[in-house]
C-alpha positions, 0 to 999 in steps of 0.5 A: 500500500502507498499513501500519496498526499499532494500540497501546494495548490492555490490561486494565482494570476495568469503568467504566475507560477506554482510548485506542487509537492507530492509525498509518497509513503508505504513503499520504497519510493525509489521503485515507484513511477510517479505522475501528475494528472489534472481534472477540470470541472466537467472534463476527464482526468488528463495526463500532465507529467510523469517521471520514472524512478530513474528520472526519465520524464514525459509531458503533455503537449499542453504543458511542455516548456512550462511545467517541470516534474522532478523527484527527490528519492531521498525525501520520497517527494515528487514536484511539479513546477508550473510556470507561465500559468494560464486560465486553462490550467485551472483544475484539481491536480492529482499525484499518482504512484505505480510500482514499475520497472526502473525506466518506465514512464507511466502516462496512462491513468488506469495504470496507476494504483495509488492516488492522492486526494488532489489539490486545487489550482486556480489561474485567474485571467 
């Protein structure tokens, strides 16, 4: 069992930045693929970014060049640095964890076994 907790959401003006944090516990963090997803009102949960436990990353096209995923295996943490935020980035952001092979980057929500409760990000225009 893995316990996942997100933090760092909030209200920011367009063009601003936020950093989301995600703590995972209950299993060796270094063996977990980690991902960020988001869900806007009335929409499906979409992939944002993911990192393998070796550090390989993948991003949705809509956030490439603006968002950066990183992980600190020593602290059992994964982060999502969000820059140049846009109103369309407004959503609940979820962190997810999945036991996976070292190099595997998991981008599909159905592959993740463990989810946090989500943190709200609101970008005002």
